[in-house]
N, C-alpha and C positions, 0 to 999 in steps of 0.2 A: 215624484217620490220614488225612491228605491225600496223595494220590499222583497224579502227572501221568498223563494218558492221551493218547494220540495217535490221533485219529480224523479221517479225511478230510483230513489235512494241517493241521488246526487244533488248537491247544492248548486243552484244557479242564481245569477244576478241578472236582473233585467236592466239593460243600459241602452238608452236611445232606441228601444224597440228591437234590439238584437240580443239574443240570449248568449251570454259569454260564461263559460264554466269558470268557477273559482280556481285560482292557481293551485290550491291544495289537492285538487282532484284530477290534475292533468294526467298523472300516471294511470289512474283508473280508466280514464277515457282512452288512453293509448291502448290499454289492454282489451278494450271493447271493439277495436277496429276489426272488421271482417271484410270479406270479398265484396260485399255490396256497399261498403262505406266509401266516401269520397277519397280520392287519391291526389297527390301532387306529382305531376309528371315533370321530370327534369330533362331538358334537352340542350346540349347533348347530355347523355346519361352520366358521363364521367368527365366533366369539364376540367381542363388543365388549370393550374394556378394562374390567377390574374387575367382570366379570359371571361368574356360575357357568356351567360347562359340564361335560359328562361325557365320559369316555374309556372305551371298551368294547372288549374283545378280540373279534375275529371270526376264529376259527381252525377253523371247521367244514370249510373246503376243505382244510385241512392235517391233517384227522383229529384234531381236538381231543378229548381223552379225559378232561378234568377233572383234569389233572396240576397240579403246583405252578406258581404264578405269582408273579413278583417284579416290582415297579414301581420305576422310577427317574425322578426329575424333576430336570432340569438336573444330571445325574450323581450325584444324591443318592438313595440307596435309601429308599423310604418303606415301612417295615416294617409300619405300621398297615394297609396295603392288601394284605399278602401273601395270595395265593390268591383275591383279589377279581377278578371278571371285569369289573366296572364300577366306576369311581371318579368322584368329583366334585371338580373343581378350580376355582380362580378365575383368570381371565385376568389377565395382568400389565398394566403401563402401556402406553400407546399407543406402538407401534413396538418394544416389547421382546419378545424371543422366549422361548418356553417349550418345552423339549424333553422329550418323554415317551417312555420306552422300557420295553417289557415283555419278560420272558423267560418262556416257557411250555414245560413239558415235555410232549411228545407220548406216544402209547402205546408207542413204541419206545424210550423213555428218552432221546431226543434233545432238545436245547434249540432252540427257535425264537425268534428275535428279531423284534420289530416296533417301529417308532418313528414318531413324528409330531412335527412342530414347528409351533407356532402363533405367529403374530405379529399380535396384535389391533391394530385401527386404528379411530380415531374417523372415522365418515363421517356428516357432517351434511348434510341437505337443507333448504335455505332456500326456503320457499314464499312467493311474492309474487303473490297474486291481483290481477289488473288490474281491480278493481272500485272503485267510489267509496265513500268514507266522508268525512265532514267533518273538518276539521283539528282540531276540539276533541274528536273521538271518542277515548275512552281505550283502546279495544280495537283489534285488528287487523282489517283487511278479510278477508272470506271469499269464496270463489268462488261463482258462480251459474251455472246452466246457460247455455251458449253464450258465457260470458266467457273471456278468455284467462288462463292461469295460467303463470307463470314459476317454474321450479325450478332452483336452483343447488346443485351439490355442493361441499362443502368438506371437506378432509382435513388433519389436522395433520401426518401423515407419509405416506410412500409414494412420495415423489419429486415431480418436476415434474408438476403437474396436466395440463399441455399434452401430456405424453408418455404419459399413461395412456390406456387404451382403455375406453370407456364403452358399456354396453348398457342402454338405457332401455326400459322397458315401461310402458304405461298400460292397465290392465284386460286384461293378458295380450297386448296388441298391441305388437309391437316397433316402436319408432320408428326412422326413418332406414334402415329395411330391414336393420338389423343393427348390430354393434359399430362405433363410430366413434372414432378417435383424437382426443383433445383436446376432445371434446364434453362439457364439464363443466356446461353449462347447456342447458335444454330449455324450449320453449314449446309449449303445446297448448291446444286448446279444451276446456273442461270439458263432459263428456258428461252425459246424463241420469243421475239417481241419483248415488250416490257413486262415487268413483274411487280406485283404489289405484295408486301409482307405485312401480315397482321399479327399482333400479339395481344393476348389477354393475360393479365397477371392476377392471380387469385390468392387470397390469404385464407388459410384453412380456418373455418369457423366464422369467417366474416363475409366471404364472397369475392367477386371481382372488384379490385381496388384501382386498377389502371388498365388502359388499353391504348394502343397506338397503331397507326397504319402508315406505311411509307411506300413510295413508288420508286422503282429502279428502272432506269432506261438503258437498253442495250446499246453498245457501240461496237462497230466493226474494228478489228485490229488494223492499225494504220502504220505503214512502214515509212520512216523518215531517215534521211541520211545527215550525218554530221561530220565535219572535217576535224581531224585531230593532227596537230603538229607537235614536233618535239620542242618547239620554242614556246608556243602559246597554249599547248594542251588541247583539251577537247572543247570545241566551240558549242555553246548551248543553242546556237541558231541553226535550224535545219536548212539544207541547201537543196535546190532543184537543178542547178547547174553549177559548174565549177571551172574557173580558169586556172589551169595549173601553171603557176609562175615559177615555183622552185623545181628542183630536179625530181622530187618525189613528195608524196603526201599520203596520209592514211585516211580512208573513209570508213566510218562505222555506221552500221545499220541498226536502227532502234525500232523494234516492232511494238509501238505503243498499244496497250490494252490487250496484248496477246496473253493467253493463259500462262501463268508463271511456270507450270510444269512443262508446257511445250517450249517455253523459252529456255529452260534449263536443260532439257533433253529432247531436242527436236529430231524428228525422223529425217527431215530434209533441211539442210542449211547450205545453199549453193550460191556461189558468185559466178558471174559471167561478164566478160568484157568484149563488147562488139559481137555478142552472141556465142562467144567461145568460152566454155567452162573454164573457170580459174580457181586457184586454190587460195583460200583466205589465210589469215594469220594462224600460226601454229597454236598459240595459246588463247585465241579468241576467234571463234568461227564467225562472229559478227563484224569482223574488221578485215580490211584488205588494203595493202599498200600498192599504189600505182606509181609508175615512173614515166618521165618524159621520153619520147622517142625523137629521132632526128627529123621526123616528118611532121609538119604542122597539120592539124585537123581536129576532129572530135570523135568521141566514141561513147556509146551507152554502157554504163556500168550498172549491172542488175544484180539484185539479191532476192532469194526466195527461201522462206522459212515455213515449215509446215509439220504438223503432227498428223500422221495417217492411220494411227491405231486407236487412240483413246478419245481425245477431244475433237479431232477432225476439224481443226481450224488452222489458219495460217495467214501469211501476208506476202505480197510480192510487189516490187516497184523498181524503178531505175532512176539514174541521175546522169545528165550529160556532162562529160568532162572534155574541155577544150585544152589543147596543148600546142 
């Protein structure tokens, strides 16, 4: 038999030995939550859309005694999770909210309510290393030590990006000395070793609504040579040795992943043939034209590019040319 009870001015129903507050007083119960009340711990705290996360009851401060537990998700009871302290759920679509409510019975036979609402959001970080790769290169540029990296945040929901507050960290160091409103893009110099970039996005009056961490791996600048002919143009395939069949050909040096500022304004851009300094093309310091001689043999063609004032990086290599 179900009989109404009046306790502390709030209407309760006794159902199967577990006290469950009537739906009309949920708002009152929510207002009565304090630091000692049970809590629902979400892990990870801000799950991305369509990913698994857990919800776990933390009621030790409230004197949890292993009593009955009931779970509700978006106002629907999930009986398969009855008496479970930890459950696994799937986050909804971007910008859609999911409300989780638990009712737990404490050692005195009273019912405690805890609730959490999650609103997952896609937070993308677009990485743009400011390093050189040739136009025919099929992959993306990667950062190198000392080069500049641009990272831009993109969100599908959450409001006007300019009105959100951003906290950026690189290897645990906070950039801009703290949170900055509207700072959805950041530029920094790539440190030695790998770097991890962290971003927290906060909505004023709401709190942190999204977070993301990415890892960036350093690559050393790598010099590769490509042949360029007047008939076939620039070959996308790098060469380590070259048999010179025609009377002349042009070799271009491509310093992959070199800082773009160094590439555009190098302090050193030097060619040598057989150890003897040579002059490159008039309009392109990264190209040199070589011609056959009357003597058969081979020679090393070397190129060296470097910045000695700012970035302090460079690359050097050679290719064997037979004629």
